[in-house]
Structure formats: structure tokens, C-alpha cells
Backbone as a chain_set.jsonl record, in Angstrom:
{"seq": "MSYRFEAGRIYRMPTHFGPAPGPRQLPDGVVPDPKHSPRRLSVAASFLTDVALLERHLPDGFALAGEPVVTVEFHYMTGIDWLSLGSAAAGTPAVLSVIPR", "coords": {"N": [[121.187, 270.717, 92.792], [121.559, 267.366, 91.884], [121.501, 266.297, 89.352], [120.974, 266.738, 85.806], [118.58, 268.213, 83.625], [117.428, 266.689, 80.627], [117.529, 268.148, 77.531], [114.619, 268.942, 75.652], [113.091, 266.796, 76.544], [110.285, 265.276, 78.256], [109.266, 265.648, 81.566], [107.939, 264.285, 84.593], [106.64, 264.791, 87.907], [108.095, 263.188, 90.741], [110.951, 264.811, 89.427], [113.455, 263.603, 89.554], [113.34, 260.951, 88.8], [113.806, 260.86, 86.159], [113.36, 261.383, 82.543], [109.968, 261.037, 81.555], [108.235, 258.297, 80.204], [105.645, 258.222, 77.747], [102.669, 258.699, 75.726], [103.456, 260.754, 74.03], [106.151, 260.685, 74.19], [107.923, 258.232, 73.572], [109.664, 255.342, 74.897], [113.143, 254.718, 74.142], [113.691, 252.841, 71.211], [111.107, 251.833, 71.03], [108.511, 251.354, 68.823], [105.594, 252.842, 67.779], [102.45, 251.158, 67.393], [99.606, 251.69, 66.134], [97.448, 250.059, 65.362], [97.39, 247.921, 67.089], [97.887, 248.832, 69.626], [96.735, 250.919, 72.118], [94.904, 248.043, 73.361], [91.532, 248.002, 74.338], [89.092, 247.512, 76.832], [85.96, 248.562, 77.618], [83.478, 249.461, 79.955], [80.339, 250.703, 80.835], [77.906, 252.143, 82.994], [74.795, 253.643, 83.481], [72.556, 255.497, 85.53], [69.483, 256.72, 86.909], [69.071, 259.025, 89.582], [68.241, 260.479, 92.788], [67.619, 263.928, 92.732], [68.313, 265.722, 94.858], [70.145, 264.207, 96.351], [72.234, 263.929, 94.514], [72.959, 266.59, 93.965], [74.232, 267.323, 96.296], [76.852, 266.689, 95.925], [77.891, 268.48, 94.172], [79.916, 271.353, 93.407], [79.714, 274.61, 95.024], [77.659, 276.987, 93.398], [77.03, 275.537, 91.148], [74.67, 273.625, 89.216], [72.403, 270.949, 88.362], [71.664, 270.182, 84.969], [69.095, 269.148, 83.507], [68.069, 265.673, 83.608], [68.795, 263.813, 86.642], [71.325, 262.059, 86.17], [73.717, 259.576, 86.703], [76.793, 258.401, 85.584], [78.944, 255.679, 85.468], [82.115, 254.691, 84.581], [84.394, 252.177, 83.43], [87.609, 251.372, 82.39], [89.807, 249.146, 80.854], [92.949, 248.742, 79.754], [95.276, 247.167, 77.611], [98.486, 246.186, 76.263], [99.844, 248.611, 75.95], [102.055, 250.597, 74.385], [104.014, 252.352, 75.514], [103.965, 252.029, 78.254], [105.434, 250.595, 81.098], [104.598, 248.062, 82.214], [102.633, 247.536, 80.441], [99.833, 247.527, 80.782], [96.792, 248.991, 82.057], [94.306, 250.174, 84.342], [91.31, 251.989, 84.818], [88.839, 253.724, 86.593], [85.929, 255.706, 86.375], [83.72, 257.894, 87.792], [81.008, 259.821, 86.643], [79.132, 262.796, 86.263], [76.971, 263.999, 84.093], [75.923, 266.922, 82.272], [76.134, 269.307, 83.926], [75.952, 272.607, 84.976], [77.162, 276.002, 85.444], [75.572, 278.093, 87.891]], "CA": [[120.561, 269.556, 92.177], [122.61, 266.411, 91.523], [121.291, 265.788, 87.997], [120.615, 267.78, 84.84], [117.478, 267.88, 82.726], [117.771, 266.446, 79.233], [116.809, 269.098, 76.681], [113.604, 268.395, 74.764], [112.42, 265.639, 77.12], [109.167, 265.58, 79.147], [109.453, 265.116, 82.922], [106.831, 264.362, 85.549], [107.143, 264.906, 89.275], [109.323, 263.931, 90.984], [111.784, 264.808, 88.225], [114.687, 262.822, 89.692], [113.192, 259.639, 88.173], [114.224, 260.992, 84.764], [112.301, 261.673, 81.564], [108.835, 260.131, 81.715], [107.653, 257.791, 78.965], [104.226, 258.485, 77.566], [102.294, 258.613, 74.313], [104.175, 261.763, 73.259], [107.585, 260.469, 74.392], [108.094, 256.785, 73.695], [111.002, 254.913, 75.276], [114.029, 254.415, 73.022], [113.498, 251.528, 70.606], [109.695, 251.464, 70.923], [107.854, 251.883, 67.632], [104.15, 252.737, 68.026], [101.638, 250.344, 66.492], [98.239, 252.116, 66.459], [96.455, 249.01, 65.107], [97.386, 246.947, 68.173], [98.196, 249.434, 70.918], [96.392, 249.9, 73.099], [93.607, 247.349, 73.277], [90.758, 248.53, 75.459], [87.77, 247.011, 77.197], [85.26, 249.614, 78.353], [82.15, 249.133, 80.451], [79.714, 251.878, 81.439], [76.546, 251.974, 83.51], [74.151, 254.915, 83.823], [71.315, 255.317, 86.268], [68.83, 257.906, 87.466], [69.125, 259.106, 91.031], [67.506, 261.577, 93.385], [68.267, 265.217, 92.471], [68.895, 266.276, 96.084], [71.329, 263.423, 96.707], [73.293, 264.213, 93.558], [73.4, 267.979, 94.092], [75.123, 267.437, 97.466], [78.225, 266.451, 95.482], [78.308, 269.524, 93.243], [80.494, 272.527, 94.065], [78.858, 275.797, 95.1], [77.513, 277.72, 92.153], [76.696, 274.647, 90.038], [73.375, 272.955, 89.307], [72.163, 269.97, 87.311], [70.934, 270.653, 83.789], [68.437, 267.961, 82.979], [67.799, 264.585, 84.538], [69.906, 263.468, 87.528], [71.914, 260.815, 85.683], [75.097, 259.279, 87.073], [77.417, 257.398, 84.724], [80.193, 255.137, 85.99], [82.847, 254.033, 83.505], [85.608, 251.439, 83.763], [88.402, 251.081, 81.199], [90.971, 248.297, 81.066], [93.741, 248.785, 78.531], [96.474, 246.328, 77.575], [99.302, 246.405, 75.075], [100.189, 250.024, 75.839], [103.449, 250.601, 73.953], [104.944, 253.145, 76.314], [103.834, 251.749, 79.684], [106.39, 249.531, 81.409], [103.919, 246.773, 82.357], [101.778, 247.357, 79.277], [98.394, 247.532, 81.019], [96.311, 249.968, 83.035], [92.865, 250.166, 84.585], [90.839, 253.265, 85.365], [87.404, 253.846, 86.803], [85.557, 257.113, 86.382], [82.311, 258.291, 87.962], [80.764, 261.071, 85.926], [77.799, 263.386, 86.255], [76.914, 264.843, 82.918], [74.941, 268.009, 82.281], [76.281, 270.207, 85.074], [76.208, 273.953, 84.485], [77.247, 277.017, 86.486], [74.304, 278.795, 88.117]], "C": [[121.669, 268.64, 91.676], [122.426, 265.795, 90.137], [120.879, 266.95, 87.104], [119.462, 267.28, 83.976], [118.013, 267.649, 81.313], [116.908, 267.365, 78.376], [115.813, 268.37, 75.781], [112.875, 267.178, 75.291], [111.323, 266.09, 78.073], [109.427, 264.9, 80.489], [108.15, 265.225, 83.697], [107.447, 264.443, 86.933], [107.125, 263.534, 89.948], [110.291, 263.745, 89.816], [113.023, 263.942, 88.345], [114.57, 261.394, 89.153], [113.579, 259.673, 86.702], [113.06, 261.288, 83.845], [111.206, 260.604, 81.636], [108.341, 259.623, 80.363], [106.163, 258.099, 78.924], [103.908, 258.454, 76.087], [102.996, 259.656, 73.445], [105.687, 261.613, 73.383], [107.818, 258.984, 74.65], [109.505, 256.449, 74.149], [111.836, 254.599, 74.024], [113.764, 253.002, 72.521], [112.054, 251.087, 70.468], [109.085, 252.157, 69.707], [106.351, 251.738, 67.847], [103.442, 251.91, 66.957], [100.174, 250.659, 66.78], [97.155, 251.077, 66.165], [96.322, 248.057, 66.283], [97.608, 247.543, 69.549], [97.446, 250.743, 71.072], [95.113, 249.168, 72.712], [92.826, 247.779, 74.5], [89.42, 247.821, 75.591], [87.128, 248.098, 78.036], [83.867, 249.145, 78.728], [81.597, 250.394, 81.107], [78.312, 251.525, 81.903], [76.02, 253.35, 83.889], [72.865, 254.624, 84.572], [70.788, 256.665, 86.742], [68.926, 257.865, 88.979], [68.298, 260.288, 91.501], [68.288, 262.881, 93.198], [68.974, 265.747, 93.709], [70.159, 265.525, 96.497], [72.506, 263.755, 95.798], [73.833, 265.63, 93.716], [74.292, 268.204, 95.306], [76.587, 267.307, 97.07], [78.724, 267.497, 94.49], [78.923, 270.692, 94.002], [79.497, 273.68, 94.098], [78.829, 276.506, 93.755], [77.19, 276.855, 90.952], [75.354, 273.983, 90.299], [73.278, 271.927, 88.185], [71.392, 270.619, 86.173], [70.3, 269.419, 83.16], [68.237, 266.921, 84.059], [69.031, 264.29, 85.407], [70.481, 262.093, 87.183], [73.365, 260.722, 86.144], [75.594, 258.206, 86.119], [78.728, 256.98, 85.364], [80.85, 254.363, 84.852], [84.051, 253.298, 84.063], [86.304, 251.109, 82.455], [89.591, 250.218, 81.603], [91.733, 248.233, 79.751], [94.965, 247.892, 78.678], [97.251, 246.65, 76.304], [99.66, 247.864, 74.872], [101.695, 250.106, 75.571], [104.402, 251.23, 74.963], [104.91, 252.836, 77.805], [104.658, 250.515, 80.042], [105.736, 248.159, 81.554], [102.909, 246.524, 81.256], [100.293, 247.337, 79.524], [98.045, 248.548, 82.101], [94.807, 249.834, 83.167], [92.48, 251.504, 85.191], [89.329, 253.223, 85.492], [87.056, 255.311, 86.935], [84.075, 257.28, 86.67], [82.127, 259.638, 87.283], [79.316, 261.508, 86.094], [77.783, 264.329, 85.063], [75.846, 265.923, 83.084], [74.973, 268.813, 83.571], [76.65, 271.567, 84.516], [76.407, 274.916, 85.66], [75.891, 277.698, 86.665], [74.418, 280.238, 87.737]], "O": [[122.637, 269.124, 91.09], [123.138, 264.853, 89.789], [120.486, 268.011, 87.588], [119.377, 266.099, 83.64], [118.936, 268.331, 80.867], [115.682, 267.353, 78.493], [116.12, 267.318, 75.219], [112.1, 266.57, 74.551], [111.416, 267.176, 78.646], [109.768, 263.718, 80.538], [107.358, 266.143, 83.481], [108.64, 264.193, 87.107], [106.181, 262.776, 89.723], [110.428, 262.643, 89.285], [113.602, 263.572, 87.324], [115.576, 260.692, 89.053], [113.672, 258.625, 86.063], [111.921, 261.427, 84.289], [111.494, 259.415, 81.764], [108.057, 260.421, 79.47], [105.514, 258.218, 79.963], [104.796, 258.205, 75.272], [103.118, 259.459, 72.236], [106.43, 262.351, 72.735], [107.898, 258.542, 75.796], [110.447, 257.176, 73.833], [111.288, 254.256, 72.977], [113.628, 252.073, 73.317], [111.79, 250.058, 69.846], [109.136, 253.38, 69.58], [105.87, 250.628, 68.076], [103.79, 251.958, 65.778], [99.551, 249.971, 67.589], [96.042, 251.204, 66.675], [95.27, 247.447, 66.469], [97.525, 246.827, 70.548], [97.537, 251.601, 70.194], [94.35, 249.616, 71.855], [93.393, 247.909, 75.586], [88.721, 247.568, 74.61], [87.684, 248.512, 79.053], [83.168, 248.518, 77.933], [82.306, 251.075, 81.848], [77.622, 250.713, 81.285], [76.715, 254.13, 84.54], [72.174, 253.644, 84.295], [71.544, 257.615, 86.946], [68.87, 256.795, 89.585], [67.722, 261.013, 90.69], [69.486, 262.93, 93.475], [70.123, 266.179, 93.622], [71.131, 266.136, 96.941], [73.644, 263.849, 96.258], [75.041, 265.846, 93.611], [75.039, 269.182, 95.343], [77.469, 267.763, 97.798], [79.857, 267.41, 94.017], [78.502, 270.993, 95.119], [78.556, 273.725, 93.305], [79.844, 276.61, 93.066], [77.083, 277.37, 89.839], [74.949, 273.799, 91.447], [73.985, 272.023, 87.182], [70.564, 271.502, 86.397], [70.934, 268.731, 82.36], [68.233, 267.224, 85.253], [70.166, 264.489, 84.972], [70.161, 261.094, 87.828], [74.139, 261.667, 85.995], [74.903, 257.218, 85.871], [79.531, 257.826, 85.757], [80.232, 253.494, 84.237], [84.658, 253.731, 85.043], [85.674, 250.622, 81.517], [90.292, 250.518, 82.569], [91.221, 247.728, 78.752], [95.608, 247.863, 79.728], [96.741, 247.302, 75.393], [99.771, 248.316, 73.732], [102.507, 249.734, 76.418], [105.475, 250.69, 75.23], [105.751, 253.337, 78.551], [104.581, 249.499, 79.352], [106.282, 247.176, 81.055], [102.379, 245.418, 81.143], [99.528, 247.147, 78.578], [98.873, 248.912, 82.936], [94.12, 249.433, 82.228], [93.229, 252.081, 85.979], [88.631, 252.741, 84.6], [87.805, 256.078, 87.54], [83.246, 256.847, 85.87], [83.007, 260.497, 87.349], [78.397, 260.689, 86.069], [78.497, 265.332, 85.037], [74.975, 265.823, 83.949], [73.948, 268.977, 84.231], [77.551, 271.681, 83.685], [75.883, 274.68, 86.748], [75.145, 277.862, 85.699], [73.448, 280.987, 87.859]]}, "num_chains": 1, "name": "protein.A"}
């Protein structure tokens, strides 16, 4: 290996990019400001669907527990202290109330 790990630092893969900034390891000189970082806009939509259609997407051994509700969430965050560009977007489909059979 042509580089050495820095003791006490968190790395992500691939490790040759160096220690990874994140909420538990802020870049040098960055002081967290929990009142202003991050700012987040969240939008969610839930809807009922057909049980058979939804169960096709569950792994073997799992079943719905309750109504067949699908929730789709979108989060847009800005002003993230530790992120180089300071913003991120994430979308998440979720099926709640799934239990092992």
C-alpha cells in the first residue's frame, strides 16, 4: 500500500481518497452550527395500493401487516457543514408495516 491510515480517523471505500468527512468527523476548521445546518425540505406522499401488487416486491418470508400503504419521501438538504458542496437530495420509497411470516 502506498499510503498509511491516519490513526483515529474514519475512512470510507475506496480508502485511498483519505479520511472521509461526515457528521462525526468534520473537516479541519469547520465548526458545527446545529441551528443552521442542515436546512431540510421534506415532502412525502402516501397512497393505498393493491395487496397483490405490493407483495410482489417483498422478500420471501415477509407479509404485509395492515393496509397496503406505500409512502414515498423526498428530502432536500442544504447548508450541510461537512459536505463539500453543502447540499444533498435523497428520495426514499417505503412500505411500512412489513413483518416476517
